[in-house]
C-alpha positions as a Markdown table, in Angstrom:
| # | Residue | x | y | z |
|---|---|---|---|---|
| 1 | Unk | -57.8 | -32.2 | -39.1 |
| 2 | Unk | -55.2 | -34.7 | -40.1 |
| 3 | Unk | -51.6 | -33.6 | -40.3 |
| 4 | Unk | -49.0 | -35.6 | -42.3 |
| 5 | Unk | -45.9 | -35.1 | -44.4 |
| 6 | Unk | -47.9 | -33.5 | -47.1 |
| 7 | Unk | -49.5 | -30.8 | -44.9 |
| 8 | Unk | -48.3 | -27.2 | -45.8 |
| 9 | Unk | -48.0 | -24.3 | -43.4 |
| 10 | Unk | -49.3 | -20.7 | -43.3 |
| 11 | Unk | -48.2 | -18.4 | -40.6 |
| 12 | Unk | -49.3 | -15.2 | -38.8 |
| 13 | Unk | -46.3 | -12.9 | -38.1 |
| 14 | Unk | -46.8 | -10.3 | -35.4 |
| 15 | Unk | -46.0 | -9.2 | -31.8 |
| 16 | Unk | -48.0 | -10.0 | -29.8 |
| 17 | Unk | -50.2 | -12.6 | -31.3 |
| 18 | Unk | -51.7 | -14.5 | -28.4 |
| 19 | Unk | -55.0 | -12.6 | -28.8 |
| 20 | Unk | -55.4 | -13.6 | -32.5 |
| 21 | Unk | -58.4 | -15.7 | -33.7 |
| 22 | Unk | -56.9 | -16.0 | -37.2 |
| 23 | Unk | -55.7 | -19.6 | -36.5 |
| 24 | Unk | -59.2 | -20.6 | -35.5 |
| 25 | Unk | -60.8 | -19.0 | -38.6 |
| 26 | Unk | -58.4 | -20.4 | -41.2 |
| 27 | Unk | -58.0 | -23.9 | -39.7 |
| 28 | Unk | -61.8 | -24.2 | -39.5 |
| 29 | Unk | -62.0 | -23.4 | -43.2 |
| 30 | Unk | -59.1 | -25.7 | -44.2 |
| 31 | Unk | -60.8 | -28.5 | -42.4 |
| 32 | Unk | -64.2 | -27.7 | -43.9 |
| 33 | Unk | -62.8 | -27.7 | -47.4 |
| 34 | Unk | -60.4 | -30.7 | -46.9 |
| 35 | Unk | -57.3 | -28.7 | -47.7 |
| 36 | Unk | -53.9 | -30.0 | -46.5 |
| 37 | Unk | -53.0 | -26.8 | -44.8 |
| 38 | Unk | -52.5 | -25.6 | -41.2 |
| 39 | Unk | -52.3 | -22.0 | -39.9 |
| 40 | Unk | -50.2 | -21.1 | -36.9 |
| 41 | Unk | -49.4 | -17.8 | -35.1 |
| 42 | Unk | -45.8 | -16.9 | -34.6 |
| 43 | Unk | -44.8 | -14.2 | -32.1 |
| 44 | Unk | -41.9 | -12.5 | -33.9 |
| 45 | Unk | -40.1 | -9.7 | -32.1 |
| 46 | Unk | -39.1 | -6.8 | -34.4 |
| 47 | Unk | -35.4 | -7.6 | -34.4 |
| 48 | Unk | -36.2 | -11.1 | -35.6 |
| 49 | Unk | -38.5 | -10.2 | -38.5 |
| 50 | Unk | -35.9 | -10.5 | -41.2 |
| 51 | Unk | -34.9 | -14.1 | -40.4 |
| 52 | Unk | -38.5 | -15.0 | -39.8 |
| 53 | Unk | -39.5 | -13.8 | -43.3 |
| 54 | Unk | -36.5 | -15.6 | -44.8 |
| 55 | Unk | -37.6 | -18.7 | -43.0 |
| 56 | Unk | -40.9 | -18.7 | -45.0 |
| 57 | Unk | -38.8 | -19.3 | -48.1 |
| 58 | Unk | -36.5 | -21.8 | -46.6 |
| 59 | Unk | -39.3 | -23.9 | -45.1 |
| 60 | Unk | -41.5 | -23.7 | -48.2 |
| 61 | Unk | -44.3 | -22.0 | -46.2 |
| 62 | Unk | -47.3 | -21.3 | -48.5 |
| 63 | Unk | -47.7 | -17.8 | -47.2 |
| 64 | Unk | -48.4 | -15.6 | -44.2 |
| 65 | Unk | -50.4 | -12.9 | -42.7 |
| 66 | Unk | -48.6 | -9.9 | -41.2 |
| 67 | Unk | -49.9 | -7.9 | -38.3 |
| 68 | Unk | -48.7 | -5.3 | -35.8 |
| 69 | Unk | -46.0 | -4.0 | -35.7 |
| 70 | Unk | -44.5 | -5.5 | -38.9 |
| 71 | Unk | -46.8 | -4.3 | -41.7 |
| 72 | Unk | -44.6 | -1.5 | -42.9 |
| 73 | Unk | -41.1 | -2.9 | -42.3 |
| 74 | Unk | -41.9 | -6.3 | -43.9 |
| 75 | Unk | -42.1 | -4.6 | -47.3 |
| 76 | Unk | -38.3 | -4.2 | -47.5 |
| 77 | Unk | -37.9 | -8.0 | -46.9 |
| 78 | Unk | -40.0 | -9.2 | -49.8 |
| 79 | Unk | -39.1 | -10.0 | -53.4 |
| 80 | Unk | -42.0 | -7.9 | -54.8 |
| 81 | Unk | -45.0 | -5.9 | -53.6 |
| 82 | Unk | -48.3 | -5.6 | -55.3 |
| 83 | Unk | -48.9 | -2.1 | -56.7 |
| 84 | Unk | -51.8 | -1.3 | -54.4 |
| 85 | Unk | -49.9 | -2.4 | -51.3 |
| 86 | Unk | -46.9 | -0.4 | -52.4 |
| 87 | Unk | -49.0 | 2.7 | -52.7 |
| 88 | Unk | -50.5 | 2.1 | -49.3 |
| 89 | Unk | -47.1 | 1.4 | -47.8 |
| 90 | Unk | -48.1 | -1.6 | -45.8 |
| 91 | Unk | -48.4 | -5.4 | -46.4 |
| 92 | Unk | -50.6 | -7.8 | -44.5 |
| 93 | Unk | -50.5 | -10.8 | -46.7 |
| 94 | Unk | -47.5 | -12.7 | -48.1 |
| 95 | Unk | -47.7 | -15.4 | -50.9 |
| 96 | Unk | -44.7 | -17.7 | -51.5 |
| 97 | Unk | -44.8 | -18.2 | -55.3 |
| 98 | Unk | -42.2 | -20.8 | -56.2 |
| 99 | Unk | -39.7 | -19.3 | -53.7 |
| 100 | Unk | -40.5 | -15.6 | -54.4 |
| 101 | Unk | -42.2 | -13.8 | -51.5 |
| 102 | Unk | -44.9 | -11.5 | -52.8 |
| 103 | Unk | -46.6 | -8.8 | -50.7 |
| 104 | Unk | -50.3 | -7.8 | -50.8 |
| 105 | Unk | -52.7 | -5.7 | -48.8 |
| 106 | Unk | -56.2 | -7.0 | -48.1 |
| 107 | Unk | -56.8 | -4.7 | -45.1 |
| 108 | Unk | -58.1 | -1.8 | -47.2 |
| 109 | Unk | -60.7 | -3.7 | -49.0 |
| 110 | Unk | -61.6 | -5.7 | -45.9 |
| 111 | Unk | -62.1 | -2.5 | -43.9 |
| 112 | Unk | -64.2 | -0.8 | -46.6 |
| 113 | Unk | -66.4 | -3.8 | -47.0 |
| 114 | Unk | -67.0 | -4.1 | -43.3 |
| 115 | Unk | -67.6 | -0.3 | -42.9 |
| 116 | Unk | -70.2 | -0.3 | -45.7 |
| 117 | Unk | -72.0 | -3.3 | -44.2 |
| 118 | Unk | -72.0 | -2.0 | -40.6 |
| 119 | Unk | -72.3 | 1.7 | -41.0 |
| 120 | Unk | -74.1 | 2.2 | -44.3 |
| 121 | Unk | -73.3 | 5.9 | -44.7 |
| 122 | Unk | -71.8 | 7.7 | -47.6 |
| 123 | Unk | -68.0 | 8.2 | -47.3 |
| 124 | Unk | -68.1 | 11.0 | -49.9 |
| 125 | Unk | -70.2 | 13.2 | -47.6 |
| 126 | Unk | -68.6 | 12.2 | -44.3 |
| 127 | Unk | -66.1 | 13.6 | -41.8 |
| 128 | Unk | -64.1 | 10.6 | -40.5 |
| 129 | Unk | -61.6 | 10.7 | -37.6 |
| 130 | Unk | -58.8 | 8.2 | -38.0 |
| 131 | Unk | -56.8 | 7.4 | -34.9 |
| 132 | Unk | -53.3 | 6.1 | -35.8 |
| 133 | Unk | -50.9 | 6.4 | -38.7 |
| 134 | Unk | -49.3 | 2.9 | -38.8 |
| 135 | Unk | -49.8 | 0.1 | -41.3 |
| 136 | Unk | -53.5 | -0.5 | -40.6 |
| 137 | Unk | -54.2 | 3.2 | -40.6 |
| 138 | Unk | -52.5 | 3.7 | -43.9 |
| 139 | Unk | -54.8 | 1.0 | -45.5 |
| 140 | Unk | -57.9 | 2.8 | -44.0 |
| 141 | Unk | -56.7 | 6.2 | -45.2 |
| 142 | Unk | -56.0 | 4.9 | -48.7 |
| 143 | Unk | -59.4 | 3.3 | -49.3 |
| 144 | Unk | -61.3 | 6.2 | -47.8 |
| 145 | Unk | -59.3 | 8.6 | -50.0 |
| 146 | Unk | -60.0 | 6.4 | -53.0 |
| 147 | Unk | -63.7 | 6.8 | -52.2 |
| 148 | Unk | -63.2 | 10.6 | -52.1 |
| 149 | Unk | -63.9 | 11.0 | -48.3 |
| 150 | Unk | -65.1 | 14.6 | -47.7 |
| 151 | Unk | -62.9 | 15.2 | -44.7 |
| 152 | Unk | -60.3 | 12.9 | -43.1 |
| 153 | Unk | -59.1 | 13.9 | -39.7 |
| 154 | Unk | -55.9 | 12.1 | -38.5 |
| 155 | Unk | -54.5 | 11.8 | -35.0 |
| 156 | Unk | -51.3 | 10.0 | -34.1 |
| 157 | Unk | -49.0 | 10.1 | -31.0 |
| 158 | Unk | -46.2 | 11.2 | -33.4 |
| 159 | Unk | -47.7 | 14.2 | -35.2 |
| 160 | Unk | -45.1 | 14.0 | -38.0 |
| 161 | Unk | -46.4 | 10.5 | -39.0 |
| 162 | Unk | -50.0 | 12.0 | -39.1 |
| 163 | Unk | -48.9 | 14.8 | -41.3 |
| 164 | Unk | -47.1 | 12.4 | -43.6 |
| 165 | Unk | -50.2 | 10.2 | -43.9 |
| 166 | Unk | -52.4 | 13.3 | -44.5 |
| 167 | Unk | -50.2 | 14.3 | -47.5 |
| 168 | Unk | -50.5 | 10.8 | -48.9 |
| 169 | Unk | -54.3 | 10.8 | -48.4 |
| 170 | Unk | -54.6 | 14.0 | -50.4 |
| 171 | Unk | -52.5 | 12.5 | -53.1 |
| 172 | Unk | -54.7 | 9.4 | -53.1 |
| 173 | Unk | -57.9 | 11.5 | -53.6 |
| 174 | Unk | -59.2 | 12.7 | -50.2 |
| 175 | Unk | -61.0 | 16.0 | -50.6 |
| 176 | Unk | -59.7 | 17.4 | -47.4 |
| 177 | Unk | -57.3 | 16.0 | -44.7 |
| 178 | Unk | -56.3 | 17.6 | -41.4 |
| 179 | Unk | -54.1 | 16.6 | -38.5 |
| 180 | Unk | -56.0 | 17.0 | -35.3 |
| 181 | Unk | -55.4 | 17.0 | -31.5 |
| 182 | Unk | -57.9 | 14.7 | -29.9 |
| 183 | Unk | -57.6 | 16.6 | -26.7 |
| 184 | Unk | -59.3 | 19.5 | -28.4 |
| 185 | Unk | -63.1 | 18.7 | -28.2 |
| 186 | Unk | -64.0 | 20.7 | -31.3 |
| 187 | Unk | -62.5 | 18.0 | -33.5 |
| 188 | Unk | -64.7 | 15.4 | -32.0 |
| 189 | Unk | -68.1 | 17.1 | -31.8 |
| 190 | Unk | -69.2 | 16.9 | -35.4 |
| 191 | Unk | -67.5 | 13.8 | -36.7 |
| 192 | Unk | -69.6 | 11.1 | -38.5 |
| 193 | Unk | -67.3 | 8.1 | -38.0 |
| 194 | Unk | -64.4 | 7.3 | -35.7 |
| 195 | Unk | -61.9 | 4.6 | -36.7 |
| 196 | Unk | -59.5 | 3.4 | -34.1 |
| 197 | Unk | -56.4 | 1.9 | -35.9 |
| 198 | Unk | -53.7 | 2.1 | -33.2 |
| 199 | Unk | -52.5 | -0.7 | -31.0 |
| 200 | Unk | -54.3 | 0.8 | -28.0 |
| 201 | Unk | -56.4 | -1.8 | -26.2 |
| 202 | Unk | -54.2 | -4.7 | -27.5 |
| 203 | Unk | -52.9 | -5.3 | -24.0 |
| 204 | Unk | -54.8 | -5.7 | -20.8 |
| 205 | Unk | -52.9 | -2.7 | -19.4 |
| 206 | Unk | -55.0 | -0.3 | -21.5 |
| 207 | Unk | -58.3 | 0.2 | -19.9 |
| 208 | Unk | -59.4 | 3.7 | -21.1 |
| 209 | Unk | -60.5 | 4.7 | -24.6 |
| 210 | Unk | -58.3 | 7.1 | -26.5 |
| 211 | Unk | -61.1 | 9.7 | -26.9 |
| 212 | Unk | -64.0 | 10.8 | -24.6 |
| 213 | Unk | -67.0 | 9.3 | -26.3 |
| 214 | Unk | -69.4 | 11.6 | -24.4 |
| 215 | Unk | -68.4 | 14.4 | -26.7 |
| 216 | Unk | -69.4 | 12.5 | -29.9 |
| 217 | Unk | -72.8 | 13.1 | -31.5 |
| 218 | Unk | -75.5 | 10.5 | -30.9 |
| 219 | Unk | -75.4 | 9.3 | -34.5 |
| 220 | Unk | -71.6 | 8.9 | -34.7 |
| 221 | Unk | -70.5 | 5.5 | -35.7 |
| 222 | Unk | -67.5 | 4.1 | -33.9 |
| 223 | Unk | -65.2 | 1.3 | -35.3 |
| 224 | Unk | -62.2 | -0.2 | -33.6 |
| 225 | Unk | -60.0 | -2.3 | -35.8 |
| 226 | Unk | -59.0 | -4.3 | -32.7 |
| 227 | Unk | -61.3 | -7.0 | -31.5 |
| 228 | Unk | -62.1 | -8.8 | -28.3 |
| 229 | Unk | -62.5 | -6.3 | -25.4 |
| 230 | Unk | -61.9 | -2.9 | -27.0 |
| 231 | Unk | -62.1 | -0.1 | -24.4 |
| 232 | Unk | -63.4 | 2.3 | -27.1 |
| 233 | Unk | -66.2 | 0.0 | -28.2 |
| 234 | Unk | -67.2 | -0.7 | -24.6 |
| 235 | Unk | -67.4 | 3.0 | -23.9 |
| 236 | Unk | -69.3 | 3.7 | -27.1 |
| 237 | Unk | -71.8 | 1.0 | -26.4 |
| 238 | Unk | -72.3 | 2.3 | -22.8 |
| 239 | Unk | -73.0 | 5.7 | -24.3 |
| 240 | Unk | -75.6 | 4.1 | -26.7 |
| 241 | Unk | -73.6 | 4.7 | -29.9 |
| 242 | Unk | -73.5 | 2.4 | -32.8 |
| 243 | Unk | -70.2 | 0.7 | -32.5 |
| 244 | Unk | -68.3 | -2.4 | -33.9 |
| 245 | Unk | -65.0 | -3.9 | -33.2 |
| 246 | Unk | -62.7 | -5.3 | -35.9 |
| 247 | Unk | -64.0 | -8.8 | -36.1 |
| 248 | Unk | -66.0 | -8.3 | -39.3 |
| 249 | Unk | -63.1 | -6.5 | -41.0 |
| 250 | Unk | -60.9 | -9.4 | -39.9 |
| 251 | Unk | -63.2 | -12.0 | -41.5 |
| 252 | Unk | -63.4 | -10.0 | -44.8 |
| 253 | Unk | -59.7 | -9.4 | -45.1 |
| 254 | Unk | -59.0 | -13.0 | -44.2 |
| 255 | Unk | -61.3 | -14.2 | -46.9 |
| 256 | Unk | -59.2 | -12.1 | -49.4 |
| 257 | Unk | -56.0 | -13.5 | -48.1 |
| 258 | Unk | -57.3 | -17.0 | -48.3 |
| 259 | Unk | -58.1 | -16.5 | -52.0 |
| 260 | Unk | -54.5 | -15.3 | -52.6 |
| 261 | Unk | -53.1 | -18.4 | -51.0 |
| 262 | Unk | -55.4 | -21.0 | -52.4 |
| 263 | Unk | -57.2 | -19.5 | -55.4 |
| 264 | Unk | -60.5 | -20.5 | -53.8 |
| 265 | Unk | -63.4 | -18.5 | -52.3 |
| 266 | Unk | -63.5 | -18.8 | -48.5 |
| 267 | Unk | -66.8 | -19.7 | -46.7 |
| 268 | Unk | -67.0 | -16.5 | -44.7 |
| 269 | Unk | -69.8 | -18.0 | -42.6 |
| 270 | Unk | -67.4 | -20.6 | -41.2 |
| 271 | Unk | -64.7 | -18.0 | -40.6 |
| 272 | Unk | -67.2 | -15.8 | -38.8 |
| 273 | Unk | -68.5 | -18.6 | -36.6 |
| 274 | Unk | -65.0 | -19.6 | -35.7 |
| 275 | Unk | -63.9 | -16.1 | -34.9 |
| 276 | Unk | -66.9 | -15.4 | -32.7 |
| 277 | Unk | -66.2 | -18.6 | -30.7 |
């Protein structure tokens, strides 16, 4: 990849970001398509998010991805937010349109596309356990509710956030939503899908999965939105359960972000190969 005075920048804003394979994916595609773009990861601590976002405008950055823990707060720092992202209450993609910073959410569609490809079941007849109530979890809940999920069970360390997301999910179209305690086995025994959408496993300090997978049915599908060494996925695989980490979702949401920045279709095969190493 040649970098010169005409090369434009796209950033990933998050904390931490050292684990991210997004730079590998996007730079592989930029090079393959001959685009004068480069993608870099920026570790932005929460109290520095506002100046970092303003820096996108000042430096003429083409756009950015936004990851944990900034997906919700970043919305207040943008000039406008897409209607779907506003309804979800989380932004993971920023487009710099002639100095106006516009927010979008590609997580929801990326998640649903990956779930359909990897699980293959019917959301409308499923009971799904969602772990988390942050920005990524909100995107998951929104698209599941839009598909009229039969029952959504939500757990979060802060129960008030889980209750708030449940109320939103019902407004969005979920048939039933309940806040659960994952330490009560009855909520785990009959679930069809588990979606892990917290930051658990993002650091090396976390070694144990959030839930005991031995309680799950043998046909339960387990999906962790994190990738690269998920304790939950490792435990599920050891148990013999069908399980996937978030790599495929990452590729699919990245493809949608790529289109927002460039107007082009991304070669997902190249993204997938780069992300897989």
